[in-house]
N, C-alpha and C positions, 0 to 999 in steps of 0.2 A: 625604561622600556616596558617593564611588567605593569606599571601603573597605566600606561597608555593602552595596553592590551586589556586590562581590567575595565578601563573606561569604555572601550569599544564593546566589550562583552556586556557591560551594563546597559549601553544604548540598545544593543540587540535585544536584550531581555525586555527593556522598557517598550520598544516598538512591538514586540511580540505580545506583551500584555495589553497594550493599547488596541491592537487589532482584535484581540480576544474580546475586549469590552465592547467593541463596535460590531462584532460579528453577529450575523443573524441567528438568533436562538430559537425562532419559531420554525416549525417544519414546513417551510415554504420552498417550493421547487420552481426553478426557471426552466422553460422548455422552448428554445428558439425554433422558429419555423424552418430555418435553414442553418447550416454550419457557418455561413457567412455572417449570421447575426450574433455569433458568440462574442465577437470583439467588444461589444458594448456591455457585456455582463460578466466577462471572465474575472474582472477585479472585484466583483461583488462577493460578499461572504455568504453565499447561498448555494445549495446544491444545484447542479445543472443536469438535466436529462437531454441527451442528444442522439440523433440517428447518425451513426458513423458509416454505415454501409458495409459492403463485403470486404473482408480482410483475408490475407493468405492463410491464416491459421484456421483451416477447416479441413475435414477429411478428404474431400475430393482433390485438394491441392497437396496436402501433406503426404498422402499416400503415394504420390508420384514424384514429389520433389526429391532432390539429392541432399536434403538437410541431414545433419547428424545431431544426436543428442547424447548427453551423458547420464548414466544411471549409477546409483550407488552413492558414495560419499557419506556425509554424516547422517545419522538416524537417531532422533531423540526418543527416549522412552522414559517412563516414570522413574526408573532406577538410575539410568546413566545415558550418556551420549556416546555412541559407538561410531567409529569411523572405518570405512572400507574403501578400497581403491575405486575411483570413478572409472567406469567403462564406457567407451564411446561405441555407438551403434547407429545405423541408419534409422531415421524417424519412421520410415515405412515398416521396418522390422519391429521397432518398439511398439507400434500401434497394434501389431498382431499378437503381442505377448499377452498371456492370460495366467495369472493376473498381471496387469501392467505395472512394472516397477516405477517408483516415483522419479521424477526428473531431478537431476542434480545440477543442471545448468539452465534454468528457465530464462535467465538473462541472455546467455550466449545463444540460445536457440532463437530468441526474439531478434537478436542482432543479425544472425545469419539470414533470416527470412526478410530482413529490413522492414520490420513491423512499423517503425516510426515513420517510414515513408508514407504508409497508408493513413497515418494519424497526423499528417502535416497540417491539416486544417486546424487542429487543436493548438498546435504551436504557433501558427500564423495569427491566431486570434488572441494570443496572450496579452495580458496587461503590459503597459509600456515599461513598468519597473521590474518586470520579471526577466529572468535570464532566458536567452534563446535555447531551443532544443528541449526534447523530452528525455527525461532520465529514468533509470531503473525500470525500463520496459521489460516485461516478462510475459510468458505464456504458460498455460497449463491445461490439464483436463481434470475436471472434478467429477467423481463418480457419485451416484445417488446416495451411497453410504458415507461419503466424505463431507467434511465441512472445513472452511477456512475460518479459524477462530478470530475473536475480537481483536481488532487492530486499530490504533489511533493515528490519525493523519497529522503530520507535522509540516508537510510541504504546503506550498500555496494552494495546490490542487492535486488530488490524486484521482485518476480515471480508472474505473473498473468496467469492463465490457464483456459481452458475450458475442462470440463470433460464429458459433455453430452449436447444434445439438439442443438439448433441453434448456429452457430459460433458467436464469439465475434468480435466486431470492436474496436480496441484500437486507440485512438487519441494521438499521441506522440509528444512531443516538448522538446527541450533542454532548460535549464534554462537561457541560454544567451538571450532568447526572453521573459523571465518572466516579464521584465519591461514593455512590451507592452500589457500584459494581466491583466485583473482585478483580484484583490486578493479576492473579494467576490461578490456574486450576489446581485443585487439590492433588498433591503428589508431584506437581511440576512447578515448584517455586521459581519465580522469575521468568517463566515461560508464558508470556502474555498471550501468545498465539493459541494456547490450548484452551482458552476460555470459550465455552460454547454457550452463548446467550439463550439459545432455545432450550437448553437443559437446566438453566438456573432455577433454583427453588429458594424458599426463605431460609433453608439450611445453609446454602453457600452465600446467599446475598439477602440478609434479613430485611434490607430496605428496598428490595426489588420492586415493590408496589409503587414506589415514588418515581421510578424511571419511566420517562415518556420516550417511546421509540416508535419507529415506523418501518414497515417492510415495503420494499420496492421490487417489483418483478421486472427483470431485464431480459427482453427477448433478443434472439440473435440479430446482429446488426445495430444494436443499441448500446449505449454506455451511460454511466452516471459519473459526474465529476464532483468530488467532495472537497470542500475547502478545509483549511486547517481547523483543528479543534472538533472534528467529528470522528466518531468511531464506527466501524462496520464489521460485520461478519457475513460470510457467504455460504450458501448451500444450493443444491440443485432443487428446482421447483418440484415438490413432491407430487403435485397433481399430474405432471407429465414425466414422472420418473421412468415410466415404461419406455420413453423415447431414448433412454440411455444417458450417457454422460453429457456434461456441458463443457464446451471449449471456451475458456476465459482468457482474458489478457488484462494487463494493468500497466500504467505509466504515470509518471509524476512530473509536475512543473514546479520550478523553484524561483524565488527571488534571491538576491545576494544575502538577505537577512535570514530567510528560511534555510538556505543551504549552509550558511555559517552556523546557525543555531543547531542544525542537524549534525554538523561535524563535531561541534562541541557537545552535542546532545546526547551522545552516548552516555553523558553524565546521568541521565534520567530526569527525575522531576526536579522542580526548583528547590524542593526540600532537601535534596542531596547534591548541593553544589560542590564543585571540585575544590581541592585544597590549592594553596598557592604553588606548591611544588608541582602539582599536576598541570596547572595552568602554565607555569614557567617552562615545562617540558615541551609545550607546543610552540614556543617562541623559537625563531631561527637563531642558531648559535653564531657568534662573531668571534674574530680573533682576539678581541679585547676581553672577552668573557670566557675564561677557561674553566671556571668553577661550576660545579653542578649544584643547582639549588636543591 
C-alpha cells in the first residue's frame, strides 16, 4: 500500500516537473478582449491580465452590508507568534476603526459576501483538466504603508485583483530566479511572506542583480492570473497613495495534481522530502493494519 502511494507521489512530482519545464519563462502576458475568451488560454503557462468588473468588495457596498468580520487571532513578530481571541464585529464598524485592525478571517468574509459568484467567469473558463470551483478566495484592504510579501504560486493559477481604491503594484518574478532570492526575511526564519522585494539589497540578496522581474499596475476592476512557478509581492501604487488604501482580493484554481501536491506540499521544497513514516501517516488505516509505522 505504501509503495502504491509513493508511486503516485512520484507521478505527481514528475508531472509537476514536466509542467515547470514547459512553462513560459519569458515575461509575456495574455490579455483577452473579453472574459469569454479566457477559455482558450487558461491552460497556458503564461500570466493573464483580465477586466473582471465590479465586485461587492468595495466601500459603497461594504459600508451598508450586514457582513461580519473577525479581528485578532495570531500575530507574527520577529520574536514570536502571539495568539489572542478572535473578535467578531460588523464590517461597517471595522471600516471606521482607526487604525484598522487586521482581518483574522479573510476567507470567511469572502465566503459571506459570495465573492466567487462574481468570479464565475474565471471558473467557467478553466482548463478541462482543472477541478471546478475557485478555492482559497479571500479579501483584504492594503494601506499605503503595508505590503504583501513575496509568495510563490503552487496552484494551476492564482488570481490577484483590485476591486476599489488605489491601484495595486504587483512585483512578479519567475521561479527560475528563485535561487537568487532569500527564502525568509532577516529575523523571521521560515516566514516567506515577510520578504519585501522592493527593499532587497546586495546585503540580503548578493545575486539580486541577476533577477529579472516585472511590475504590473492593477487598476480597480482588473486582475492578474499567475500560473504555477511564479512569485509575487503586492503594494499600493505609490503614485496614487493619496487616494488611500487599496481593496484587494485573491482566489486560486487547482487541478487534481496541484491540489494533491499542495496537500502533501506542506513538506516544502523537493530537497526536503518527507520520511516514510510521515508518508505512511497520510494513508488511511485499515482493520488489518494495527501497527503504527
